[in-house]
C-alpha positions in Angstrom: 32.7 32.0 -24.4 34.1 33.8 -21.3 37.7 33.3 -22.4 37.0 34.7 -25.9 35.3 37.8 -24.5 38.3 38.4 -22.2 40.7 38.0 -25.1 38.8 40.4 -27.4 38.5 43.0 -24.7 42.2 43.1 -24.2 43.1 42.9 -27.9 40.8 45.8 -28.7 42.3 47.9 -25.9 45.9 47.1 -26.9 45.1 47.9 -30.5 43.7 51.2 -29.5 46.9 51.9 -27.4 49.2 51.1 -30.4 47.3 53.6 -32.5 47.7 56.2 -29.8 51.5 55.4 -29.6 51.8 55.8 -33.4 50.0 59.1 -33.4 52.0 60.4 -30.5 55.3 59.4 -32.2 54.4 61.7 -35.1 54.4 64.7 -32.8 57.6 64.1 -31.0 60.5 66.6 -31.5 62.8 66.1 -34.4 65.9 66.2 -32.2 67.5 62.8 -32.2 70.4 61.9 -29.9 72.6 58.8 -30.2 70.9 56.0 -28.4 73.3 54.2 -26.1 70.6 52.8 -23.8 68.0 50.8 -25.8 70.3 48.8 -28.0 72.4 47.4 -25.1 69.2 46.7 -23.2 67.7 44.7 -26.1 71.0 42.8 -26.6 71.0 41.9 -22.9 67.5 40.7 -23.2 68.4 38.5 -26.1 71.3 37.0 -24.2 69.0 35.6 -21.6 67.0 33.7 -24.2 68.3 30.1 -24.1 65.8 28.6 -26.6 64.6 30.2 -29.8 63.1 27.3 -31.8 62.0 29.5 -34.7 65.3 31.4 -34.7 63.4 34.7 -34.7 65.9 36.6 -32.6 69.0 34.8 -34.0 68.3 35.7 -37.6 66.7 39.1 -37.1 68.0 40.7 -34.0 71.4 41.7 -35.4 73.4 45.0 -35.2 73.5 45.2 -39.0 69.9 46.2 -38.8 68.3 49.0 -36.9 66.8 47.6 -33.7 63.6 49.6 -34.6 63.2 47.1 -37.5 63.7 44.0 -35.3 60.8 41.6 -34.9 58.6 42.5 -31.9 60.2 45.9 -31.4 58.3 49.2 -32.0 60.0 52.6 -31.7 58.9 56.2 -31.6 58.9 57.6 -35.1 61.4 60.4 -34.7 63.5 59.8 -31.5 63.9 56.1 -32.3 63.3 55.0 -28.7 61.7 51.6 -28.0 58.1 52.0 -27.0 56.8 48.4 -27.3 58.4 45.0 -27.0 55.9 42.3 -28.1 57.2 38.7 -28.5 54.0 36.8 -27.8 53.7 33.2 -28.7 57.2 32.6 -30.1 58.1 29.6 -27.8 61.0 31.5 -26.3 62.6 30.0 -23.2 64.8 31.8 -20.7 64.6 34.5 -18.1 63.7 38.1 -18.3 66.8 40.3 -18.2 66.8 43.1 -15.6 68.1 45.4 -18.3 64.5 45.7 -19.6 64.2 48.3 -16.9 66.5 50.6 -19.0 63.9 50.8 -21.8 62.7 54.0 -20.2 60.3 54.9 -23.0 58.6 51.5 -23.0 54.8 51.7 -23.0 54.0 48.0 -23.7 55.7 44.8 -22.6 54.1 41.7 -23.9 56.0 38.4 -23.5 52.9 36.1 -23.1 52.6 32.5 -24.3 56.3 31.7 -23.9 58.4 29.8 -21.4 60.0 32.6 -19.4 60.8 31.3 -15.9 62.3 32.6 -12.7 61.0 35.6 -10.8 59.2 38.7 -12.0 62.0 41.3 -12.1 61.7 44.3 -9.8 63.3 46.5 -12.5 59.8 46.7 -14.1 59.1 49.3 -11.5 61.5 51.7 -13.3 59.3 51.8 -16.4 57.3 54.9 -15.5 55.7 55.2 -18.9 54.5 51.5 -18.9 50.8 51.1 -19.6 50.5 47.5 -20.7 52.2 44.6 -18.8 51.3 41.1 -20.2 53.3 38.1 -19.1 50.5 35.5 -19.2 51.1 31.8 -19.8 54.6 31.6 -18.6 56.0 29.6 -15.6 57.0 32.7 -13.7 57.1 32.2 -9.9 57.4 34.1 -6.7 55.6 37.2 -5.6 54.7 40.3 -7.5 57.4 42.8 -6.7 56.4 45.9 -4.7 58.1 48.1 -7.3 55.4 47.1 -9.9 52.9 49.2 -8.1 55.1 52.3 -8.7 54.1 52.2 -12.4 51.3 54.7 -11.9 50.4 54.7 -15.6 49.6 51.0 -15.8 46.3 50.3 -17.5 46.6 46.5 -18.1 48.2 43.9 -15.9 48.0 40.4 -17.3 49.7 37.7 -15.2 47.3 34.7 -15.6 48.6 31.1 -15.9 51.9 31.5 -14.0 53.1 30.2 -10.7 52.9 33.4 -8.7 52.0 33.2 -5.0 51.6 35.3 -2.0 48.8 37.7 -0.8 47.0 40.4 -2.7 48.3 43.7 -1.3 45.7 45.7 0.5 46.6 49.2 -0.7 49.2 48.9 -3.4 46.9 47.9 -6.2 44.4 50.6 -5.2 47.2 53.2 -6.0 47.0 52.2 -9.7 44.2 54.6 -10.4 44.5 54.2 -14.2 44.2 50.4 -14.1 41.4 49.1 -16.4 42.3 45.4 -16.7 43.6 43.2 -13.9 44.2 39.5 -14.7 45.7 37.4 -11.9 43.9 34.1 -12.5 45.4 30.6 -12.5 48.1 31.4 -9.9 48.4 30.5 -6.2 47.5 33.7 -4.4 46.3 32.9 -0.9 44.4 35.8 0.8 41.1 37.5 1.1 40.0 40.0 -1.5 41.1 43.3 0.0 38.3 45.9 -0.1 40.7 48.7 -1.4 41.3 46.6 -4.5 37.7 46.9 -5.6 37.4 50.6 -4.9 38.8 51.6 -8.3 35.9 52.9 -10.3 38.0 52.8 -13.5 38.5 49.0 -13.3 36.7 47.4 -16.3 37.8 43.8 -15.9 38.7 42.0 -12.6 39.9 38.4 -13.0 41.0 36.5 -9.9 39.8 33.1 -10.9 41.5 29.7 -10.1 43.5 30.8 -7.0 43.2 30.0 -3.3 41.4 33.1 -2.3 39.2 32.7 0.8 36.7 34.7 2.9 33.7 36.6 1.7 33.3 38.9 -1.3 33.5 42.4 0.1 30.5 44.7 -0.2 32.8 47.3 -1.7 32.8 45.4 -4.9 29.7 47.4 -5.8 32.0 50.4 -6.2 33.2 49.0 -9.5 30.5 51.0 -11.2 32.1 50.8 -14.7 33.1 47.2 -14.6 32.1 44.9 -17.5 33.4 41.6 -16.1 34.0 40.2 -12.6 35.5 36.8 -12.6 36.1 35.1 -9.2 35.4 31.5 -10.1 37.3 28.5 -8.7 38.4 29.8 -5.3 37.4 29.1 -1.7 35.1 32.1 -1.3 32.2 31.7 1.1 29.3 33.7 2.5 26.5 35.3 0.5 26.6 37.1 -2.8 26.6 40.9 -1.9 23.6 42.7 -3.2 25.8 45.6 -4.2 27.3 43.6 -7.1 23.8 43.7 -8.8 23.8 47.5 -8.9 26.6 47.5 -11.5 24.6 48.3 -14.6 27.6 48.1 -16.9 28.3 44.5 -15.9 28.3 41.9 -18.8 30.0 38.9 -17.2 29.6 37.7 -13.6 31.5 34.5 -12.8 31.2 33.2 -9.2 31.0 29.5 -9.9 33.0 26.7 -8.1 33.2 28.4 -4.7 31.3 27.8 -1.4 28.8 30.6 -1.7 25.5 30.1 0.1 22.2 31.9 0.6 19.8 33.0 -2.0 19.8 35.5 -4.8 19.3 39.1 -3.6 15.7 40.2 -3.8 16.5 43.2 -6.1 18.7 41.2 -8.5 18.1 41.5 -12.2 16.5 44.9 -12.1 19.9 46.7 -12.4 21.7 44.4 -14.8 20.3 45.3 -18.3 23.7 44.4 -20.0 24.3 41.1 -18.3 25.2 38.5 -20.9 26.8 35.7 -18.9 26.0 34.6 -15.4 28.0 31.7 -13.8 27.0 30.6 -10.2 27.2 26.8 -10.6 28.9 24.5 -8.1 28.1 26.5 -5.0 25.6 26.0 -2.1 23.0 28.5 -3.3 19.4 27.7 -2.4 15.9 29.1 -2.7 14.0 29.6 -5.9 15.3 30.8 -9.3 14.1 34.4 -9.4 11.6 35.3 -12.1 13.3 38.7 -12.6 16.1 36.9 -14.5 13.9 37.4 -17.5 14.6 41.1 -17.2 18.2 40.5 -18.2 17.3 40.7 -21.9 20.9 40.4 -23.1 21.5 37.1 -21.3 23.1 34.5 -23.5 24.4 32.1 -20.8 22.8 31.1 -17.6 24.8 28.5 -15.4 22.9 27.5 -12.3 24.0 23.9 -12.0 25.1 21.9 -8.9 23.4 24.0 -6.3 20.3 23.5 -4.1 17.7 25.5 -6.0 14.1 24.4 -5.4 10.7 25.1 -6.8 9.7 25.5 -10.5 11.6 26.9 -13.4 10.3 30.4 -14.1 8.2 30.6 -17.2 9.5 34.1 -17.8 12.7 32.6 -19.2 10.9 32.5 -22.6 11.6 36.2 -22.9 15.4 35.6 -23.1 15.5 35.5 -26.9 19.3 35.6 -27.0 19.8 32.7 -24.6 22.2 30.1 -25.9 23.1 28.0 -22.9 20.8 27.1 -20.0 22.2 24.7 -17.4 20.2 23.9 -14.3 21.6 20.4 -13.8 21.7 18.8 -10.3 19.4 20.9 -8.2 16.2 20.1 -6.4 13.9 21.8 -9.0 10.4 20.4 -9.1 7.6 20.5 -11.7 4.4 18.5 -11.8 4.5 19.2 -15.5 7.4 19.8 -17.8 5.5 22.6 -19.5 8.5 24.9 -19.0 10.0 23.2 -22.1 7.1 24.6 -24.0 7.8 28.0 -22.5 11.4 27.8 -23.8 10.3 27.4 -27.5 10.6 31.2 -28.2 14.4 31.0 -27.3 15.4 30.4 -30.9 19.1 30.8 -30.2 19.2 28.0 -27.6 22.1 25.6 -28.3 22.5 23.7 -25.0 19.8 22.8 -22.5 20.6 20.7 -19.4 17.9 20.0 -16.8 19.2 16.6 -15.7 19.1 15.2 -12.2 16.4 17.3 -10.7 13.0 16.2 -9.2 10.8 16.4 -12.2 8.1 13.8 -12.3 5.9 13.9 -15.4 5.7 13.2 -19.1 8.3 14.6 -21.4 6.0 16.7 -23.6 6.0 16.3 -27.4 6.5 20.1 -27.5 10.2 19.4 -26.8 10.4 18.9 -30.6 9.5 22.6 -30.9 12.6 23.8 -29.2 15.2 25.9 -31.1 16.4 24.3 -34.3 19.8 25.6 -33.2 19.7 23.2 -30.2 22.9 21.0 -30.2 22.9 19.5 -26.7 19.9 18.2 -24.8 20.2 16.5 -21.3 17.1 15.3 -19.5 18.3 12.4 -17.4 16.4 12.2 -14.1 14.8 9.7 -11.8 11.1 10.3 -12.3 10.4 11.2 -15.9 7.5 9.1 -17.3 6.0 8.2 -20.6 7.4 7.6 -24.0 10.3 9.4 -25.7 8.5 12.1 -27.7 8.5 11.5 -31.4 8.8 15.3 -31.9 12.5 15.2 -30.8 13.2 13.9 -34.2 12.6 17.5 -35.5 15.7 18.8 -33.7 17.8 18.2 -36.8 21.0 20.0 -35.5 21.2 18.0 -32.3 24.7 16.6 -31.5 24.1 15.2 -28.0 21.0 13.6 -26.5 21.0 12.1 -23.0 17.7 10.6 -21.7 19.3 8.1 -19.3 19.1 7.1 -15.6 15.3 6.9 -15.1 15.5 3.3 -13.8 12.3 1.5 -13.0 10.2 4.6 -12.4 10.0 5.3 -16.1 8.2 3.6 -18.8 9.7 5.0 -22.0 8.3 2.2 -24.1 9.9 1.7 -27.5 12.7 3.8 -29.1 11.0 6.0 -31.7 12.0 5.6 -35.3 12.1 9.4 -35.5 15.5 9.4 -33.7 16.9 8.3 -37.0 16.1 11.8 -38.4 18.8 13.3 -36.1 21.4 13.0 -38.8 24.0 15.2 -37.0 23.8 13.2 -33.7 27.2 12.3 -32.2 26.2 11.2 -28.7 23.1 9.2 -27.7 22.5 7.8 -24.2 19.3 6.0 -23.4 20.7 3.7 -20.8 19.0 2.7 -17.5 15.5 3.1 -18.6 12.6 0.7 -19.2 12.9 0.7 -23.0 11.5 -2.4 -24.8 11.1 -3.6 -28.4 13.7 -3.7 -31.1 16.5 -1.2 -31.9 15.1 0.9 -34.7 16.8 0.2 -38.1 16.5 3.9 -38.7 19.5 4.5 -36.4 21.8 3.1 -39.0 21.5 6.4 -40.9 23.2 8.3 -38.0 26.6 8.4 -39.7 28.1 10.8 -37.2 27.1 8.8 -34.2 30.3 7.9 -32.2 28.8 7.2 -28.7 25.8 5.0 -28.1 24.6 3.6 -24.8 21.5 1.5 -24.7 22.5 -0.6 -21.7 20.3 -1.7 -18.8 17.0 -1.7 -20.7 14.6 -4.5 -21.9 15.4 -4.4 -25.6 15.1 -7.4 -27.8 15.8 -8.5 -31.4 18.8 -8.2 -33.6 21.4 -5.5 -33.1 21.8 -3.7 -36.4 24.9 -4.5 -38.4 25.3 -1.5 -40.6 26.1 2.2 -40.3 27.7 3.4 -37.0 26.9 0.0 -35.4 30.0 -1.4 -37.0 32.1 0.7 -34.6 30.3 0.0 -31.3 31.2 -2.6 -28.7 29.3 -4.8 -26.2 29.3 -2.0 -23.6 26.6 -0.2 -25.6 24.1 -3.1 -25.2 24.8 -4.8 -21.9 22.0 -5.9 -19.5 19.1 -6.1 -22.0 16.5 -8.7 -22.2 16.8 -10.5 -25.5 19.2 -8.9 -27.9 21.0 -11.1 -30.4 23.6 -10.5 -33.1 27.3 -10.6 -33.8 29.8 -12.1 -31.3 31.5 -8.8 -30.8 28.4 -7.6 -28.9 28.6 -10.5 -26.5 25.0 -11.5 -27.2 23.6 -14.8 -28.5 23.6 -15.3 -32.3 20.4 -14.7 -34.0 19.1 -18.1 -35.3 19.0 -18.8 -39.0 15.6 -17.9 -40.3 15.0 -16.5 -36.8 11.5 -15.5 -36.1 10.7 -12.5 -34.0 7.9 -12.7 -31.4 5.2 -11.1 -33.6 6.2 -13.2 -36.6 6.2 -16.4 -34.4 2.7 -15.7 -33.2 1.7 -15.0 -36.8 3.0 -18.4 -38.0 1.5 -20.3 -35.1 -1.8 -18.7 -35.9 -1.6 -19.9 -39.5 0.3 -23.2 -39.1 -2.8 -25.4 -39.2 -4.5 -23.5 -42.0 -1.4 -23.6 -44.2 -1.1 -27.4 -43.8 -4.9 -27.9 -44.2 -5.0 -25.7 -47.3 -2.0 -27.6 -48.9 -3.8 -30.9 -48.3 -7.0 -29.6 -49.7 -5.3 -28.4 -52.9 -4.0 -32.0 -53.4 -7.5 -33.5 -52.8 -9.1 -31.0 -55.2 -6.5 -31.8 -57.8 -7.2 -35.6 -57.4 -10.9 -35.0 -57.8 -10.4 -33.0 -60.9 -8.1 -35.6 -62.4 -10.7 -38.3 -61.6 -13.5 -36.4 -63.3 -11.3 -35.8 -66.4 -10.5 -39.5 -66.5 -14.1 -40.5 -66.4 -14.9 -37.9 -69.0 -12.2 -39.3 -71.3 -13.5 -42.9 -70.9 -17.0 -41.9 -71.9 -16.0 -39.8 -74.8 -12.9 -41.5 -76.0 -14.0 -41.3 -79.5 -14.2 -37.6 -79.4 -11.0 -36.5 -77.7 -7.5 -37.8 -77.1 -6.6 -39.1 -73.7 -4.4 -36.6 -71.8 -1.7 -38.3 -69.8 -2.2 -37.7 -66.1 0.6 -35.7 -64.4 1.8 -37.3 -61.2 1.5 -34.8 -58.3 3.7 -34.9 -55.1 2.9 -34.0 -51.6 4.3 -30.7 -50.3 5.3 -30.5 -46.7 4.8 -27.5 -44.4 8.6 -27.2 -44.0 9.0 -26.9 -47.8 6.3 -24.3 -47.9 8.0 -22.4 -45.1 11.3 -22.5 -46.9 9.7 -21.6 -50.2 8.1 -18.4 -48.7 11.2 -17.5 -46.6 9.4 -18.2 -43.3 6.2 -16.6 -44.7 8.1 -13.3 -44.9 6.1 -10.1 -45.2 8.2 -9.2 -48.2 6.6 -12.2 -50.1 3.0 -11.2 -49.4 1.0 -11.0 -52.7 -2.2 -9.8 -51.1 -4.3 -9.8 -47.9 -8.0 -10.7 -47.8 -10.7 -10.8 -45.2 -9.8 -14.3 -44.0 -6.0 -14.5 -44.7 -3.0 -13.7 -46.7 -1.5 -15.0 -50.0 2.3 -15.5 -50.1 4.6 -16.0 -53.1 6.8 -19.1 -52.9 9.4 -20.9 -54.9 9.6 -24.7 -54.5 12.9 -26.5 -54.4 12.7 -27.4 -58.1 12.1 -23.8 -59.0 8.3 -24.0 -59.4 6.6 -20.7 -58.6 3.5 -21.1 -56.4 1.0 -19.0 -54.4 0.3 -20.1 -50.9 -2.8 -18.9 -49.0 -2.8 -18.9 -45.2 -6.1 -18.6 -43.4 -6.7 -16.8 -40.1 -8.4 -19.4 -37.9 -9.3 -16.8 -35.3 -11.8 -15.2 -37.6 -15.4 -16.5 -37.8 -16.4 -17.9 -41.2 -12.9 -18.9 -42.2 -13.8 -22.6 -42.8 -16.9 -21.6 -44.8 -14.7 -19.3 -46.9 -12.3 -22.2 -47.4 -15.0 -24.6 -48.5 -16.3 -22.0 -51.0 -12.9 -21.5 -52.5 -12.5 -25.3 -52.9 -15.8 -25.5 -54.8 -14.8 -22.6 -57.1 -11.4 -24.2 -57.8 -13.1 -27.5 -58.6 -15.0 -25.8 -61.5 -12.1 -23.7 -62.8 -10.1 -24.8 -65.9 -6.9 -23.0 -66.3 -3.5 -23.8 -67.7 -1.9 -23.0 -64.4 -4.3 -25.2 -62.4 -4.0 -29.0 -62.6 
């Protein structure tokens, strides 16, 4: 976000400058003199290029063509003098020729994103019309030549991502009164921030990040009254944040993260920053409470407060930040008897990333977490004291890519993994490790086709690890240190037994083992009684009816009934009554049967069984024998 804003600010400025150059060229005098300066300077520049992988200069920079038509070269319309040399991102390798200093009409020099090495040439100081100097992303080394500060018309200096070193001059940079953009980040400057540097009221963008600057931030930084961005991250700055910096009403980006700043937020902060969009203060030693007046920064889209020592509750006023996209308060000492602030954040409908992990929260994760922004893509809540179940409402966050609810150890009782997590169809990362989760892994998770990282380790899960969906790509590390998981050898767990019976099903079968055997035996007895009655009836009335041959019946074991009903599978249930259930079964020879299993724990079950036997004894049906 920060880099993109930096890029667009410079691009828009350079584009405006090019338009100005073009308009100015139209008004130049028609007198044209033979140019014996610019052509030799450009050819000398070309001669220092040792590698041109795209053959841009080799095929185009030839004397058969006017140099004003060469790639990367712009000229004034009438006098045909070089006003801009822009060869950005062409993978050129070599050194910068000192003859560039002879391009006396040059307004813009942009050689960024190449591999120019060596020192920054002092001849740049001869370019008194130069407004834009961009040499970013090259391995240039050494110090900035003093002569550069003679270019009084400079408006943009872009030297980030080089190997420049030395100290920032106390007064030279302050002489560049037209300077709007100063980019010196990702170098090796070692000094304090000189107060005269920040006395320039025209400076719009100050970027000194990723250097070795030390000392405190000077109070004079408040003199940058028109500044839109101050980026000082990743240095060795210490002391407190000067209150004057919060009086810059034009400020949009303030990046002070990854330093050694201490103290608290100034008491007046927030009241004078109506345009602040991004605030970075993470990885410092800041303390105290998070000020409630942050909610006055109505344009805030990013708030980075992580890795500090902030204490107290999270201000409920953050709900007024309707444009907030990233909120990171990770690794602080924030406390809350209730996590109601998650409910307070529900009006932040643009929220994409929320990280409140590793704080001192100690209560239930509210189901209102499912009412957070539908734009939420990353949600981190790992802590050491969160209690209660995983809210089922989280399943409503349908655009979630990353969910981390880990590291709650024995202080948490998250119970079972809710089936609703299977509704997070865009989920790419899921970490529920180091909790007290129990039960089976929901089969609904096989629908998470985008899931590439899963960590369910160090819980009390049991049952079979699913075989389908994203589970085919996971390894044993996703499931280590659980109580009773089983599955494929690749997961390094015991195999699930054939016809394995889960704990609830085992209790179910044990409950009905005796009734099933008793009922089977009773059916046989009833059948024998009915056959005997028929035989007697035939003997008495043999003159009236033919004798029907008696079919020989065999005993059916409990094991065969178990096999016939697929371990009394719930999928084979035909019906459930007051005293038991009826299962469909197929015997070994293919006979289709119905098997009723009584619940012996219910009163009246034997009376019901006797009544059914009496009824069956009187029934005559083609399927009863």
